[in-house]
Biotite code that builds the C-alpha atoms (Angstrom):
import biotite.structure as struc

atoms = struc.array([
    struc.Atom([3.626, -17.296, -16.685], chain_id="A", res_id=1, res_name="MET", atom_name="CA", element="C"),
    struc.Atom([4.336, -15.667, -13.282], chain_id="A", res_id=2, res_name="ARG", atom_name="CA", element="C"),
    struc.Atom([3.284, -16.165, -9.790], chain_id="A", res_id=3, res_name="ILE", atom_name="CA", element="C"),
    struc.Atom([3.005, -12.711, -8.248], chain_id="A", res_id=4, res_name="GLY", atom_name="CA", element="C"),
    struc.Atom([2.159, -9.755, -5.858], chain_id="A", res_id=5, res_name="ALA", atom_name="CA", element="C"),
    struc.Atom([-0.096, -6.756, -5.350], chain_id="A", res_id=6, res_name="CYS", atom_name="CA", element="C"),
    struc.Atom([-2.043, -4.586, -2.955], chain_id="A", res_id=7, res_name="ALA", atom_name="CA", element="C"),
    struc.Atom([-5.469, -4.421, -3.012], chain_id="A", res_id=8, res_name="PHE", atom_name="CA", element="C"),
    struc.Atom([-7.127, -1.365, -2.880], chain_id="A", res_id=9, res_name="CYS", atom_name="CA", element="C"),
    struc.Atom([-9.313, -0.965, 0.893], chain_id="A", res_id=10, res_name="LEU", atom_name="CA", element="C"),
    struc.Atom([-11.900, 0.984, -0.483], chain_id="A", res_id=11, res_name="GLU", atom_name="CA", element="C"),
    struc.Atom([-13.396, -1.889, -2.246], chain_id="A", res_id=12, res_name="ASN", atom_name="CA", element="C"),
    struc.Atom([-13.899, -3.607, 0.827], chain_id="A", res_id=13, res_name="ALA", atom_name="CA", element="C"),
    struc.Atom([-14.698, -0.959, 3.815], chain_id="A", res_id=14, res_name="ILE", atom_name="CA", element="C"),
    struc.Atom([-16.367, 1.576, 1.228], chain_id="A", res_id=15, res_name="GLY", atom_name="CA", element="C"),
    struc.Atom([-16.355, 5.329, 2.706], chain_id="A", res_id=16, res_name="ALA", atom_name="CA", element="C"),
    struc.Atom([-15.294, 4.276, 6.059], chain_id="A", res_id=17, res_name="ASP", atom_name="CA", element="C"),
    struc.Atom([-12.118, 4.228, 7.007], chain_id="A", res_id=18, res_name="LYS", atom_name="CA", element="C"),
    struc.Atom([-11.723, 4.459, 10.558], chain_id="A", res_id=19, res_name="THR", atom_name="CA", element="C"),
    struc.Atom([-12.069, 0.166, 10.660], chain_id="A", res_id=20, res_name="LEU", atom_name="CA", element="C"),
    struc.Atom([-9.864, -1.605, 12.642], chain_id="A", res_id=21, res_name="THR", atom_name="CA", element="C"),
    struc.Atom([-7.414, -4.031, 11.069], chain_id="A", res_id=22, res_name="VAL", atom_name="CA", element="C"),
    struc.Atom([-9.856, -6.953, 12.483], chain_id="A", res_id=23, res_name="ASN", atom_name="CA", element="C"),
    struc.Atom([-12.850, -5.130, 11.328], chain_id="A", res_id=24, res_name="GLU", atom_name="CA", element="C"),
    struc.Atom([-11.512, -5.030, 7.718], chain_id="A", res_id=25, res_name="VAL", atom_name="CA", element="C"),
    struc.Atom([-11.007, -8.884, 8.081], chain_id="A", res_id=26, res_name="ARG", atom_name="CA", element="C"),
    struc.Atom([-14.451, -9.620, 8.873], chain_id="A", res_id=27, res_name="GLU", atom_name="CA", element="C"),
    struc.Atom([-15.528, -7.755, 5.799], chain_id="A", res_id=28, res_name="ARG", atom_name="CA", element="C"),
    struc.Atom([-13.261, -9.658, 3.603], chain_id="A", res_id=29, res_name="ALA", atom_name="CA", element="C"),
    struc.Atom([-12.741, -13.305, 2.942], chain_id="A", res_id=30, res_name="MET", atom_name="CA", element="C"),
    struc.Atom([-9.763, -14.708, 4.245], chain_id="A", res_id=31, res_name="MET", atom_name="CA", element="C"),
    struc.Atom([-7.275, -15.920, 1.856], chain_id="A", res_id=32, res_name="PRO", atom_name="CA", element="C"),
    struc.Atom([-5.932, -18.832, 3.386], chain_id="A", res_id=33, res_name="PHE", atom_name="CA", element="C"),
    struc.Atom([-7.669, -22.433, 3.575], chain_id="A", res_id=34, res_name="GLY", atom_name="CA", element="C"),
    struc.Atom([-7.926, -23.988, 7.079], chain_id="A", res_id=35, res_name="LYS", atom_name="CA", element="C"),
    struc.Atom([-5.413, -26.963, 5.934], chain_id="A", res_id=36, res_name="HIS", atom_name="CA", element="C"),
    struc.Atom([-2.470, -24.394, 4.872], chain_id="A", res_id=37, res_name="GLY", atom_name="CA", element="C"),
    struc.Atom([-0.333, -26.364, 2.105], chain_id="A", res_id=38, res_name="VAL", atom_name="CA", element="C"),
    struc.Atom([-2.995, -28.942, 1.740], chain_id="A", res_id=39, res_name="GLY", atom_name="CA", element="C"),
    struc.Atom([-4.805, -26.116, -0.393], chain_id="A", res_id=40, res_name="ILE", atom_name="CA", element="C"),
    struc.Atom([-1.915, -25.578, -2.979], chain_id="A", res_id=41, res_name="LEU", atom_name="CA", element="C"),
    struc.Atom([-0.984, -26.972, -5.522], chain_id="A", res_id=42, res_name="ALA", atom_name="CA", element="C"),
    struc.Atom([2.882, -28.046, -6.396], chain_id="A", res_id=43, res_name="ALA", atom_name="CA", element="C"),
    struc.Atom([2.873, -24.961, -8.728], chain_id="A", res_id=44, res_name="ALA", atom_name="CA", element="C"),
    struc.Atom([0.829, -21.947, -9.625], chain_id="A", res_id=45, res_name="LEU", atom_name="CA", element="C"),
    struc.Atom([0.367, -21.728, -13.252], chain_id="A", res_id=46, res_name="ILE", atom_name="CA", element="C"),
    struc.Atom([-0.206, -17.637, -14.173], chain_id="A", res_id=47, res_name="CYS", atom_name="CA", element="C"),
    struc.Atom([-1.158, -15.590, -17.065], chain_id="A", res_id=48, res_name="ALA", atom_name="CA", element="C"),
    struc.Atom([1.489, -13.088, -17.484], chain_id="A", res_id=49, res_name="ALA", atom_name="CA", element="C"),
    struc.Atom([5.072, -13.794, -18.626], chain_id="A", res_id=50, res_name="GLY", atom_name="CA", element="C"),
    struc.Atom([4.766, -17.310, -20.159], chain_id="A", res_id=51, res_name="GLY", atom_name="CA", element="C"),
    struc.Atom([7.123, -19.351, -17.443], chain_id="A", res_id=52, res_name="THR", atom_name="CA", element="C"),
    struc.Atom([5.934, -21.948, -14.811], chain_id="A", res_id=53, res_name="VAL", atom_name="CA", element="C"),
    struc.Atom([7.550, -21.090, -11.215], chain_id="A", res_id=54, res_name="VAL", atom_name="CA", element="C"),
    struc.Atom([7.529, -24.521, -9.184], chain_id="A", res_id=55, res_name="ALA", atom_name="CA", element="C"),
    struc.Atom([7.076, -24.078, -5.680], chain_id="A", res_id=56, res_name="MET", atom_name="CA", element="C"),
    struc.Atom([8.679, -25.939, -2.971], chain_id="A", res_id=57, res_name="SER", atom_name="CA", element="C"),
    struc.Atom([6.532, -27.121, 0.333], chain_id="A", res_id=58, res_name="GLU", atom_name="CA", element="C"),
    struc.Atom([7.692, -24.493, 2.499], chain_id="A", res_id=59, res_name="PRO", atom_name="CA", element="C"),
    struc.Atom([7.016, -21.309, -0.103], chain_id="A", res_id=60, res_name="ALA", atom_name="CA", element="C"),
    struc.Atom([3.566, -22.847, -1.040], chain_id="A", res_id=61, res_name="GLN", atom_name="CA", element="C"),
    struc.Atom([2.449, -22.225, 2.507], chain_id="A", res_id=62, res_name="ALA", atom_name="CA", element="C"),
    struc.Atom([2.567, -18.375, 1.745], chain_id="A", res_id=63, res_name="GLY", atom_name="CA", element="C"),
    struc.Atom([0.240, -18.434, -1.109], chain_id="A", res_id=64, res_name="ILE", atom_name="CA", element="C"),
    struc.Atom([-3.120, -17.854, -1.356], chain_id="A", res_id=65, res_name="PRO", atom_name="CA", element="C"),
    struc.Atom([-5.727, -19.962, -2.701], chain_id="A", res_id=66, res_name="ALA", atom_name="CA", element="C"),
    struc.Atom([-7.031, -17.380, -4.476], chain_id="A", res_id=67, res_name="ASP", atom_name="CA", element="C"),
    struc.Atom([-4.273, -17.132, -6.887], chain_id="A", res_id=68, res_name="CYS", atom_name="CA", element="C"),
    struc.Atom([-4.637, -20.930, -8.124], chain_id="A", res_id=69, res_name="LEU", atom_name="CA", element="C"),
    struc.Atom([-7.553, -19.763, -10.324], chain_id="A", res_id=70, res_name="ASN", atom_name="CA", element="C"),
    struc.Atom([-6.748, -15.944, -10.895], chain_id="A", res_id=71, res_name="MET", atom_name="CA", element="C"),
    struc.Atom([-6.750, -14.389, -14.312], chain_id="A", res_id=72, res_name="ASP", atom_name="CA", element="C"),
    struc.Atom([-3.250, -12.550, -14.507], chain_id="A", res_id=73, res_name="LEU", atom_name="CA", element="C"),
    struc.Atom([-3.821, -11.394, -18.074], chain_id="A", res_id=74, res_name="THR", atom_name="CA", element="C"),
    struc.Atom([-2.120, -7.842, -18.492], chain_id="A", res_id=75, res_name="PRO", atom_name="CA", element="C"),
    struc.Atom([-4.641, -5.165, -18.528], chain_id="A", res_id=76, res_name="TYR", atom_name="CA", element="C"),
    struc.Atom([-2.526, -2.925, -20.995], chain_id="A", res_id=77, res_name="SER", atom_name="CA", element="C"),
    struc.Atom([0.463, -2.788, -22.977], chain_id="A", res_id=78, res_name="ASN", atom_name="CA", element="C"),
    struc.Atom([3.734, -1.169, -20.769], chain_id="A", res_id=79, res_name="PRO", atom_name="CA", element="C"),
    struc.Atom([3.845, 2.358, -21.024], chain_id="A", res_id=80, res_name="GLU", atom_name="CA", element="C"),
    struc.Atom([6.521, 4.530, -19.958], chain_id="A", res_id=81, res_name="THR", atom_name="CA", element="C"),
    struc.Atom([6.494, 6.411, -16.703], chain_id="A", res_id=82, res_name="LEU", atom_name="CA", element="C"),
    struc.Atom([9.411, 8.544, -15.507], chain_id="A", res_id=83, res_name="ASP", atom_name="CA", element="C"),
    struc.Atom([10.169, 9.725, -11.713], chain_id="A", res_id=84, res_name="ILE", atom_name="CA", element="C"),
    struc.Atom([12.061, 12.894, -11.647], chain_id="A", res_id=85, res_name="LYS", atom_name="CA", element="C"),
    struc.Atom([14.228, 13.394, -8.578], chain_id="A", res_id=86, res_name="SER", atom_name="CA", element="C"),
    struc.Atom([16.871, 15.564, -7.310], chain_id="A", res_id=87, res_name="THR", atom_name="CA", element="C"),
    struc.Atom([19.677, 13.508, -8.323], chain_id="A", res_id=88, res_name="ALA", atom_name="CA", element="C"),
    struc.Atom([18.695, 12.147, -11.517], chain_id="A", res_id=89, res_name="LYS", atom_name="CA", element="C"),
    struc.Atom([15.333, 10.208, -13.420], chain_id="A", res_id=90, res_name="THR", atom_name="CA", element="C"),
    struc.Atom([13.884, 6.995, -12.891], chain_id="A", res_id=91, res_name="ALA", atom_name="CA", element="C"),
    struc.Atom([12.424, 5.139, -15.683], chain_id="A", res_id=92, res_name="HIS", atom_name="CA", element="C"),
    struc.Atom([9.875, 2.598, -15.496], chain_id="A", res_id=93, res_name="PHE", atom_name="CA", element="C"),
    struc.Atom([7.394, 0.283, -17.727], chain_id="A", res_id=94, res_name="ASN", atom_name="CA", element="C"),
    struc.Atom([3.944, 0.612, -16.195], chain_id="A", res_id=95, res_name="VAL", atom_name="CA", element="C"),
    struc.Atom([0.889, -1.721, -16.615], chain_id="A", res_id=96, res_name="GLU", atom_name="CA", element="C"),
    struc.Atom([-2.241, 0.530, -16.467], chain_id="A", res_id=97, res_name="ILE", atom_name="CA", element="C"),
    struc.Atom([-5.043, -0.306, -14.046], chain_id="A", res_id=98, res_name="ALA", atom_name="CA", element="C"),
    struc.Atom([-7.897, 1.860, -14.857], chain_id="A", res_id=99, res_name="ALA", atom_name="CA", element="C"),
    struc.Atom([-11.130, 0.206, -13.980], chain_id="A", res_id=100, res_name="THR", atom_name="CA", element="C"),
    struc.Atom([-12.659, -0.703, -10.812], chain_id="A", res_id=101, res_name="SER", atom_name="CA", element="C"),
    struc.Atom([-11.835, -4.663, -11.379], chain_id="A", res_id=102, res_name="GLY", atom_name="CA", element="C"),
    struc.Atom([-8.432, -3.882, -12.426], chain_id="A", res_id=103, res_name="GLN", atom_name="CA", element="C"),
    struc.Atom([-7.670, -1.522, -9.616], chain_id="A", res_id=104, res_name="ARG", atom_name="CA", element="C"),
    struc.Atom([-9.189, -4.245, -7.124], chain_id="A", res_id=105, res_name="GLU", atom_name="CA", element="C"),
    struc.Atom([-7.003, -6.989, -8.278], chain_id="A", res_id=106, res_name="GLN", atom_name="CA", element="C"),
    struc.Atom([-4.155, -4.859, -9.191], chain_id="A", res_id=107, res_name="GLY", atom_name="CA", element="C"),
    struc.Atom([-0.580, -7.123, -8.999], chain_id="A", res_id=108, res_name="LEU", atom_name="CA", element="C"),
    struc.Atom([-2.044, -10.000, -6.738], chain_id="A", res_id=109, res_name="MET", atom_name="CA", element="C"),
    struc.Atom([-0.504, -13.220, -7.426], chain_id="A", res_id=110, res_name="CYS", atom_name="CA", element="C"),
    struc.Atom([2.213, -11.933, -9.390], chain_id="A", res_id=111, res_name="ARG", atom_name="CA", element="C"),
    struc.Atom([5.795, -12.369, -8.489], chain_id="A", res_id=112, res_name="ALA", atom_name="CA", element="C"),
    struc.Atom([9.593, -11.601, -9.302], chain_id="A", res_id=113, res_name="ASN", atom_name="CA", element="C"),
    struc.Atom([8.742, -8.057, -10.626], chain_id="A", res_id=114, res_name="LEU", atom_name="CA", element="C"),
    struc.Atom([11.906, -6.383, -12.457], chain_id="A", res_id=115, res_name="LYS", atom_name="CA", element="C"),
    struc.Atom([13.321, -3.288, -11.216], chain_id="A", res_id=116, res_name="ASP", atom_name="CA", element="C"),
    struc.Atom([11.813, -1.561, -14.314], chain_id="A", res_id=117, res_name="ASP", atom_name="CA", element="C"),
    struc.Atom([8.347, -2.681, -14.127], chain_id="A", res_id=118, res_name="TYR", atom_name="CA", element="C"),
    struc.Atom([5.295, -1.119, -12.194], chain_id="A", res_id=119, res_name="GLY", atom_name="CA", element="C"),
    struc.Atom([1.392, -0.864, -12.045], chain_id="A", res_id=120, res_name="MET", atom_name="CA", element="C"),
    struc.Atom([-0.034, 2.500, -12.386], chain_id="A", res_id=121, res_name="LEU", atom_name="CA", element="C"),
    struc.Atom([-3.624, 2.672, -10.597], chain_id="A", res_id=122, res_name="PHE", atom_name="CA", element="C"),
    struc.Atom([-5.699, 5.748, -12.055], chain_id="A", res_id=123, res_name="GLU", atom_name="CA", element="C"),
    struc.Atom([-8.393, 6.911, -10.281], chain_id="A", res_id=124, res_name="PHE", atom_name="CA", element="C"),
    struc.Atom([-11.290, 9.514, -11.147], chain_id="A", res_id=125, res_name="ASP", atom_name="CA", element="C"),
    struc.Atom([-11.070, 11.716, -8.155], chain_id="A", res_id=126, res_name="ASP", atom_name="CA", element="C"),
    struc.Atom([-8.411, 12.893, -6.039], chain_id="A", res_id=127, res_name="SER", atom_name="CA", element="C"),
    struc.Atom([-9.019, 11.781, -2.470], chain_id="A", res_id=128, res_name="THR", atom_name="CA", element="C"),
    struc.Atom([-7.203, 9.969, 0.336], chain_id="A", res_id=129, res_name="GLU", atom_name="CA", element="C"),
    struc.Atom([-6.298, 6.322, -0.749], chain_id="A", res_id=130, res_name="ARG", atom_name="CA", element="C"),
    struc.Atom([-5.856, 3.266, 1.592], chain_id="A", res_id=131, res_name="THR", atom_name="CA", element="C"),
    struc.Atom([-3.896, -0.059, 0.353], chain_id="A", res_id=132, res_name="PHE", atom_name="CA", element="C"),
    struc.Atom([-3.806, -3.021, 1.930], chain_id="A", res_id=133, res_name="TRP", atom_name="CA", element="C"),
    struc.Atom([-1.477, -6.293, 0.852], chain_id="A", res_id=134, res_name="MET", atom_name="CA", element="C"),
    struc.Atom([-4.336, -8.913, 0.479], chain_id="A", res_id=135, res_name="LYS", atom_name="CA", element="C"),
    struc.Atom([-3.082, -11.665, -1.822], chain_id="A", res_id=136, res_name="ASP", atom_name="CA", element="C"),
    struc.Atom([0.021, -10.171, -1.964], chain_id="A", res_id=137, res_name="THR", atom_name="CA", element="C"),
    struc.Atom([3.177, -12.540, -1.963], chain_id="A", res_id=138, res_name="ILE", atom_name="CA", element="C"),
    struc.Atom([5.886, -10.251, -2.651], chain_id="A", res_id=139, res_name="SER", atom_name="CA", element="C"),
    struc.Atom([6.790, -6.612, -1.115], chain_id="A", res_id=140, res_name="GLY", atom_name="CA", element="C"),
    struc.Atom([6.070, -3.654, -2.726], chain_id="A", res_id=141, res_name="LEU", atom_name="CA", element="C"),
    struc.Atom([6.541, 0.193, -2.293], chain_id="A", res_id=142, res_name="ASP", atom_name="CA", element="C"),
    struc.Atom([3.377, 2.025, -2.850], chain_id="A", res_id=143, res_name="ILE", atom_name="CA", element="C"),
    struc.Atom([3.866, 5.451, -4.112], chain_id="A", res_id=144, res_name="ILE", atom_name="CA", element="C"),
    struc.Atom([0.664, 7.770, -3.703], chain_id="A", res_id=145, res_name="TYR", atom_name="CA", element="C"),
    struc.Atom([0.762, 10.618, -6.205], chain_id="A", res_id=146, res_name="ILE", atom_name="CA", element="C"),
    struc.Atom([-1.183, 13.833, -6.698], chain_id="A", res_id=147, res_name="ALA", atom_name="CA", element="C"),
    struc.Atom([-2.898, 15.031, -9.776], chain_id="A", res_id=148, res_name="ALA", atom_name="CA", element="C"),
    struc.Atom([0.023, 17.198, -10.640], chain_id="A", res_id=149, res_name="ASP", atom_name="CA", element="C"),
    struc.Atom([2.247, 13.833, -10.768], chain_id="A", res_id=150, res_name="GLY", atom_name="CA", element="C"),
    struc.Atom([3.514, 15.250, -7.507], chain_id="A", res_id=151, res_name="ARG", atom_name="CA", element="C"),
    struc.Atom([4.500, 12.034, -5.147], chain_id="A", res_id=152, res_name="ILE", atom_name="CA", element="C"),
    struc.Atom([2.324, 12.512, -2.008], chain_id="A", res_id=153, res_name="VAL", atom_name="CA", element="C"),
    struc.Atom([4.011, 9.902, 0.141], chain_id="A", res_id=154, res_name="SER", atom_name="CA", element="C"),
    struc.Atom([5.426, 6.276, -0.222], chain_id="A", res_id=155, res_name="ILE", atom_name="CA", element="C"),
    struc.Atom([4.422, 3.130, 1.829], chain_id="A", res_id=156, res_name="ALA", atom_name="CA", element="C"),
    struc.Atom([8.091, 1.538, 1.618], chain_id="A", res_id=157, res_name="LYS", atom_name="CA", element="C"),
    struc.Atom([8.655, -2.473, 1.699], chain_id="A", res_id=158, res_name="ASP", atom_name="CA", element="C"),
    struc.Atom([4.650, -3.198, 2.248], chain_id="A", res_id=159, res_name="ALA", atom_name="CA", element="C"),
    struc.Atom([4.925, -6.606, 3.628], chain_id="A", res_id=160, res_name="LYS", atom_name="CA", element="C"),
    struc.Atom([3.470, -9.679, 1.875], chain_id="A", res_id=161, res_name="PRO", atom_name="CA", element="C"),
    struc.Atom([0.001, -10.879, 3.084], chain_id="A", res_id=162, res_name="LEU", atom_name="CA", element="C"),
    struc.Atom([0.091, -8.055, 5.653], chain_id="A", res_id=163, res_name="ASP", atom_name="CA", element="C"),
    struc.Atom([-3.594, -6.712, 6.175], chain_id="A", res_id=164, res_name="TRP", atom_name="CA", element="C"),
    struc.Atom([-2.413, -3.254, 8.087], chain_id="A", res_id=165, res_name="THR", atom_name="CA", element="C"),
    struc.Atom([-3.910, -0.394, 6.063], chain_id="A", res_id=166, res_name="PRO", atom_name="CA", element="C"),
    struc.Atom([-1.263, 1.737, 4.628], chain_id="A", res_id=167, res_name="LEU", atom_name="CA", element="C"),
    struc.Atom([-2.981, 5.285, 4.027], chain_id="A", res_id=168, res_name="PRO", atom_name="CA", element="C"),
    struc.Atom([-1.706, 7.965, 1.510], chain_id="A", res_id=169, res_name="SER", atom_name="CA", element="C"),
    struc.Atom([-1.645, 10.868, 4.339], chain_id="A", res_id=170, res_name="HIS", atom_name="CA", element="C"),
    struc.Atom([-2.923, 13.161, 1.447], chain_id="A", res_id=171, res_name="GLY", atom_name="CA", element="C"),
    struc.Atom([-4.795, 13.230, -1.744], chain_id="A", res_id=172, res_name="ASP", atom_name="CA", element="C"),
    struc.Atom([-4.210, 10.963, -4.272], chain_id="A", res_id=173, res_name="ALA", atom_name="CA", element="C"),
    struc.Atom([-5.350, 10.377, -7.976], chain_id="A", res_id=174, res_name="THR", atom_name="CA", element="C"),
    struc.Atom([-2.954, 7.770, -8.875], chain_id="A", res_id=175, res_name="GLY", atom_name="CA", element="C"),
    struc.Atom([-1.056, 5.043, -7.132], chain_id="A", res_id=176, res_name="VAL", atom_name="CA", element="C"),
    struc.Atom([2.145, 3.288, -8.297], chain_id="A", res_id=177, res_name="LEU", atom_name="CA", element="C"),
    struc.Atom([3.262, 0.042, -7.027], chain_id="A", res_id=178, res_name="GLU", atom_name="CA", element="C"),
    struc.Atom([6.826, -1.146, -7.666], chain_id="A", res_id=179, res_name="ILE", atom_name="CA", element="C"),
    struc.Atom([9.125, -3.688, -6.381], chain_id="A", res_id=180, res_name="LYS", atom_name="CA", element="C"),
    struc.Atom([10.097, -3.214, -2.562], chain_id="A", res_id=181, res_name="ALA", atom_name="CA", element="C"),
    struc.Atom([12.947, -1.398, -1.937], chain_id="A", res_id=182, res_name="GLY", atom_name="CA", element="C"),
    struc.Atom([13.253, 0.081, -4.875], chain_id="A", res_id=183, res_name="LEU", atom_name="CA", element="C"),
    struc.Atom([12.163, 3.710, -3.626], chain_id="A", res_id=184, res_name="SER", atom_name="CA", element="C"),
    struc.Atom([15.152, 3.782, -1.405], chain_id="A", res_id=185, res_name="ASP", atom_name="CA", element="C"),
    struc.Atom([17.585, 2.410, -3.777], chain_id="A", res_id=186, res_name="LYS", atom_name="CA", element="C"),
    struc.Atom([16.335, 5.145, -6.571], chain_id="A", res_id=187, res_name="LEU", atom_name="CA", element="C"),
    struc.Atom([16.380, 7.986, -3.919], chain_id="A", res_id=188, res_name="GLY", atom_name="CA", element="C"),
    struc.Atom([12.452, 8.477, -4.504], chain_id="A", res_id=189, res_name="LEU", atom_name="CA", element="C"),
    struc.Atom([10.840, 10.806, -2.164], chain_id="A", res_id=190, res_name="LYS", atom_name="CA", element="C"),
    struc.Atom([7.445, 13.085, -1.297], chain_id="A", res_id=191, res_name="PRO", atom_name="CA", element="C"),
    struc.Atom([7.502, 15.827, -3.553], chain_id="A", res_id=192, res_name="GLY", atom_name="CA", element="C"),
    struc.Atom([9.405, 13.988, -6.519], chain_id="A", res_id=193, res_name="ASP", atom_name="CA", element="C"),
    struc.Atom([7.727, 14.397, -10.000], chain_id="A", res_id=194, res_name="SER", atom_name="CA", element="C"),
    struc.Atom([5.919, 11.582, -12.060], chain_id="A", res_id=195, res_name="VAL", atom_name="CA", element="C"),
    struc.Atom([6.032, 12.302, -15.807], chain_id="A", res_id=196, res_name="VAL", atom_name="CA", element="C"),
    struc.Atom([2.823, 10.140, -17.232], chain_id="A", res_id=197, res_name="HIS", atom_name="CA", element="C"),
    struc.Atom([0.264, 11.338, -19.437], chain_id="A", res_id=198, res_name="PRO", atom_name="CA", element="C"),
    struc.Atom([-2.398, 10.722, -16.712], chain_id="A", res_id=199, res_name="PHE", atom_name="CA", element="C"),
    struc.Atom([-0.784, 13.394, -14.656], chain_id="A", res_id=200, res_name="PHE", atom_name="CA", element="C"),
    struc.Atom([-0.342, 17.013, -15.543], chain_id="A", res_id=201, res_name="HIS", atom_name="CA", element="C"),
    struc.Atom([-3.753, 17.297, -17.275], chain_id="A", res_id=202, res_name="LYS", atom_name="CA", element="C"),
    struc.Atom([-5.415, 20.700, -17.507], chain_id="A", res_id=203, res_name="PRO", atom_name="CA", element="C"),
])
């Protein structure tokens, strides 16, 4: 089993009002930390995806949200193939699908040690401005916003673990892909690149 990380969609916390400040968002959502720091954390987190127990040192435990102790991390789907075609090459990923509101809300929360070819694709029923944040996220992510035709709208690079700062898409997006932080630059991914997956390019 693995300990991991994921961004949480702000729409579930603030509804249609995307003008709230970070402090206002915090007031509407439960803070993920207990009052006593590492006193609320176990010596290891046992998670439901992957079959490996990862023991945490005392300093590392301080950054693990208490919510991770009881979160069900069973994968939402079997892995699916997703490609991103850039000018120079094509990047290949195996993605887990978050298609329901509950799956999109939890996303990759409390998962860590993401592989370079792993991602999670958030599938939405509509195309609109999206805003994610890093609630209960203990690893950095690149958050890729994708239009209905598969075109990358924008990339929020190196999103910081446990950071409550809203990360908007700056354009309408139907899908959102989360991958390991730093991969966008490593692979040369950029806005305008094409994402190839059955969810996109629909008539």
